N, C-alpha and C positions, 0 to 999 in steps of 0.2 A: 535414720534418714540416709546415712551413708550406704547402707546395704541396698535400699531401694533405688538410690541413684545409680549404684553400680549395676543393678539388674536392668535398669531402663536404658542405660547408656554404655553398652559394651565397649564402644570404641574408646571412650574416656577411661572406663574402668580397667582397660587392659594393663594400665600401668599401676593399678592399685592392688592391694592384697585384701580380698574380701573375707572378712571374718564372719562366719555364718554358723548358726546352730542347727540342730536337727529339725526343729519346727520350721525355721526359716526356709530350709531346703525343701521340706515337704510342701509348704505353701507355694514356693517357686515352681515346683513340679506340677502341682494342681493347676497353676495358672498358665504354664508355658509348655507343658509336654504336648508335642504335636500329635501323638497317637490318641491322647485323651481329647484334644481339641477336635480331631477328626470324628471321634465317637460322639461328641456333643452335637455334631451336625445331624445326628439321628433325631434330635428333638424337633427342630424346624421341619425336617422331612416328615416326621409323624404328624405334626400339626397341619402341614399341607395336605397330607392324605386324609386327615379328619375333615378339613374344609371341603375337599373334593367329595368325600362320602356323603356329606349333607346336601349336596346339590341334586336337584331334580333333573330328569332327562329333558333335553331341548326338543322343541317341536320341529317338525320337518316340513319345509315348503317345497311344493312340486308344481312346476309349470311345463306346459307342452304346447306345440303348434304343429299342425299337419297341413300340408298343401299338396293337392292333387296334381297341380301343374307339373310337378317334378316327373310324374309318370304319365303325362299327357291326359290327365283327367282334369281338364280345364274347367274352372268354375266351382271347384270344391275345395273348401278349407275348413278347418276347425281349430279351436284353441281352448285351453283349460288351465285353471289354477286351483291347486288344492293344498290342504294342510292336514297334517296328522300329528297326534300326540300320544306317546306311550304313557299309560297310567299304570304305575307299579302297584301291585297287590301283594298281600302277605307281609306288610310292614317291612319291606326290603330296605327302605332308606333308614329306618330306625336300627335295623340289624347291622347295616354297614357302619353306621355311626358308633354302635357299641364296639364293634371290632376295632375301629380306628382309635377310639378312646382307650381301649385296652392296650393297643400298641404304643400310645403315648406314655402310659404308665410304665410299660415294659422298657421303653427307651430311657426314661428317667432312672429306673432301677439299674439298667445296664451301666449308665454313667456312674452311679454311686458304687457299684461293684468294682468297676475299673479304678475308681479313686481309692477304694480300700486296698486293692492289690498294688497300686502305684505307691501308696503311702508306705506299705510294708517293704516294697522294693527299695525305696529311697532310704528307709531306716536301716535295712540290711547292708546296703552299700556304705552308709555312714559308719556303721559299726565296724565293717571290714576296714575302712580307712583308719579308724581310731586304733584298731588292733595292730595294723601294719605300722602306724606311727609310733605306737608304744614299743613294738619290737625294734624299730629303727632307732629310737632314743636309747633303749637298753644296749643295743649293739654299739652305738656311738660312745656311750659311757664306758663300755668294756674295752673298746679300742683305745680310748684315752688312757685307761689304766694299764693296758697291755703295752702301749708305747712308752709310758713312764717306766714300767718294769723292764722293758727292753733296754732303755737307756741305762738303767742302773746295772743290769746284768752285763751289758757291753763294757761298762767301766770296770766292773769286777773282773771280767775276763781279761781285759787289757792289763790289769794289775796282778793277774795270776791268782786271784782269790776265788775264781769259779772256773769250771771246765768250759771248753769251747762248745761242748754239746748243749749247754744251757742256752747259749745264744741261738743255736740252730733250732732248738725246741720253741723258743719264743718267736723266731721268725716264722715257723709253721703256724703257730697260733695266731700271729698277726695276719697272715694270709687268710686263714679261715674266718676271722672276724671281718676282714674287709669284704670277703665274698658274701657274708651274711648281710653286710650293709647294702651291697648291690641288690641282693634278693629282696630285702624288706623295702628298699626304696622303690623297686619295680612293683611290688605288691601294693604299696600306697598309691603309686601313680595309676595303676589299673583301677583301684577303687575310686579315685577321684575322677577318672575318665568316665566310669559308670555313673557317678553322680552328675557330671556335666551332661551326659546323654539323657538321663532321666529328667533333669530339671530344665533342660534347654539352655544351659549356660554355654557360650561359645567355647570351642576347643582351644586349649592353650591359655585360657583366662586363669590367673592365679586364684587359688581357692584354699583358704586357711580355715580349718575347723577350730572352733573355739573350745570344744570340750576335750576332756581327757578320758581315756577308758577307765581310769581308776576312780573317777568321780561318778557315782551312781546318780540316778534321777533324784530330784529334790524330795519327792515322795512317791510311793507306789500304792495305788488304790486297786486292790483286787476286787472285782465286781462281785457282789453277793448274788447267789443264784446265777452263776456264770452261764451254765448250760441253758437255762430257760431264757435268759437274755439273748444269747446267741441264736437260739431257735426262733425267737421273735423278731430280732433286729438285723440279722445278717442280710445284707443286700442280695447275695446270691440265692438265699432261700426265698426271700420276698419276691425275687424275679421269677423263680420257678412257680411260686404260688400264683403270681400274676399271669404267667403264661398258661397255667392250668385254667384260670378264670377266662382268659382270652380264648382258649380252645372251646370252652362252653359257648361263648358268644359266636365263635365261628361255626359251631354246629347249628345254632339257631339261624345264622345267616344262610347256610347251605340248605336248610330245610325250607326257608322262605323262598329261596330261588327255585324250588320245585313247584311253587305256585305260579301258573302262567300269568303274564301281564296282559293287559287289554290295550289295544291300539285303536283310538277313536280318530276318524278321519272325516273330512268334508271337502267337496270339490265342486267347482262351477265350470261347466263346459258350454261352449257356444259353437254351433255347427252352421255353416252356410254352404248350400248346394244349388248350383244353377241347373235348372231342368230344361227349359227351352225358351224361345222367344214367341210371344203371342202377337201375330200380325193383325192389327186392328184396321189399318188403312194401308194403301200401297206405299205410303211414305212414313208410316208410324207403327212401331211395334213396342210391346212391353215385355221385359224379361219375367219369366216365371221362376221363382226361387223357393227354396225350402230353408227357413231359418228356425233353428231349434236351440234355445237356451235350456240347460239342464243343471239342476242342483242335486248332488249326490252326497248322502251321509251314510257312513258305515262304521262298523266295529269289527275288528279281527282279534282272534284269540288263538294262541298256540294250543294244540291238543296234546297233552302229556300222556301219550299212550305207551311209548317205549322208554323215552328219556325222561325220567322223573328225578334227575340229579342224584340218583341213588349211589353212584360211585363216589361223588364228592362228599356226600353225607357219611358214607362208610369210612372214607379217608379221614374226615374230621373227627369221627369217633375214635379212630385209632390214634390220632394225634393227642386227643385228650388222655387216653390211656398212657401214652408215652410220657406226657407231662406229669401225670400222677406218679408213675413209677420213678421218674427222674427226681421228683420232689421227695419221695420217700427215701430214695437212696441218699440224696444229699443231706437229709436230716440225720441219717445214721453216720455219715461222714463228719458232719459238724459235731455230733456228740463225741466221736473219737478224737477229733482235732482239739476240742476244748479240754478233754481229759488229759490228752498227751501234753498239751501246752502247760497245764497246771503242774503235772508231774515233772516236766522239764524245768520249770521255774524252781520248784522246791529242791530238786536234785542239784541244780547249778548253784543255788544260794548256799546250800549246805556244803558243797564242795569248795566254794570260795572261802567260806568261814573256816573250814577245817584247814585248808592250805595256808591261810594267813597265820593261823595260830601255831601250827605244828611243823610247817615245812620251810616257808620263805625266810622267816627270821632266823631259824636255826641254821639254814644254809649260809646266810650272811655271817653269822657268828663263827661257823666252821671255817670259812675262808679267812676271816681275820686271825683266828688262832693258828691256822696252817701257815699263813704268811709270817706271823711273828716267830714261829718256831723255825721257819726257813731262814729268816734273817739271823737267827742265832746259830745257823749252820747245822741244825740237827735233822733237817729234811731235805730231800732233793727238790729241784725246781719242778720236776715232773709231778710231784705230789701237789704242788701249788697249782699247776696247770689243770690237773684233774679236778681239784676242788673248784677251781674257777669255772670249769666246764659244767660241773654239777650245779653251780649257782646259775649259770647261763641257762641250762636246761630247766631249772626251776622257774626262772623268770619267764621263759617261753610258755611253760605249762600254766603259770599264773595268768599270763596274757590270754591264753586260750580259755581259761576258766572265766575270766572277766568278760571276754567276748561272748562266751556261751551264756552267761547270766544275762547280758544285755539283749542278746538275740532271743533268749527265752521270753523276755518281756515283750519284744517286738512280735514274737509268734503268738503270745497271749492276746495282744491287741488285735492281731489279724484274725485269730480264731474266734474271739468273743465279739468283734465288731465294735468295741468300746475303748475309750482311752484309759490306759492303765498307768502310764508314766506321766506324772505331773512335774513340770519343770524339767523337760527332757534335756539331756546333755548336749 
């Protein structure tokens, strides 16, 4: 509950230290990443286009009035009112709906694909932060030991039991370790900044990762038939297949647009024309007029002699070929990515196990032996410093191997499109 309270109340949480796991940060990113939120607006946009595609053309109302008095043709006027309706032929409305529904499915798959990539980006940044934190912790422990050794050497120099050169050598070593502390602290800060950017956490908010790079996931489930699963379930492949299907629907739409529509119309016209006045008596005359009501019904059809929409049909066929080739290429890419991710995981796992058994423990033992011999006055301080540097290098290499092993699992999840790490760090 504390985590969700922190995420929902940044102003209050600014004074707290949020302890979050990899899964929590992934869920935070999926909920709050602005780029992903923007892409999700494609869904209501596509649904709106689907609604518009299902609507029929509106009728047209036409009204007119003519008056001859404007040009001194007094006594003549006419008026009319008409209505026309476009009747779509060739199942155009159904074809528009097919294209719009294909676009909705494509929008859904675009969101899923962006979520897959965002999940991998958050996990990569999380692992980078863990690696920098481990290097920082190792450097802090080394600095503590170096400061203790410097105090002992300084006392021995004062008593004349050690040369002044030993104090200078340790001073250089202390400076190098402090520089490493600054470097690793900056690397950790950059990784945390990347996490805040991806997850939508406000800048400057404390962020404490609960995991350690040394602690692997609770369990690792390598998916059986990884390649077949990736080819069937990867959102990017599904999106390309859907776009290929959508291009087929677009071809059918363009072909239906080559069939001309029919416009049915009806019109009522009333004409009044004053001809002359008929004089019946010296004091009485009757106007002679022509009154003519007319009802007109008609049908109009475009004649597709030159423009048969052949250009758009040709372009739609080319787009279908484009989608097919892109889908085939992406299938080959996915095959290579899955194979490379499996090989990367196996290699990193073997390297970590080998390094733990044959390098790291031996390097620690070597340093203890060299320090003990130095305390007895049989070795120079430079020998101790060199051995300390070897252990430091071994620790850095071990950190890189642990990072590579965890990144290999992240890469395997991204490549197969399935969850590999159970109980993520």
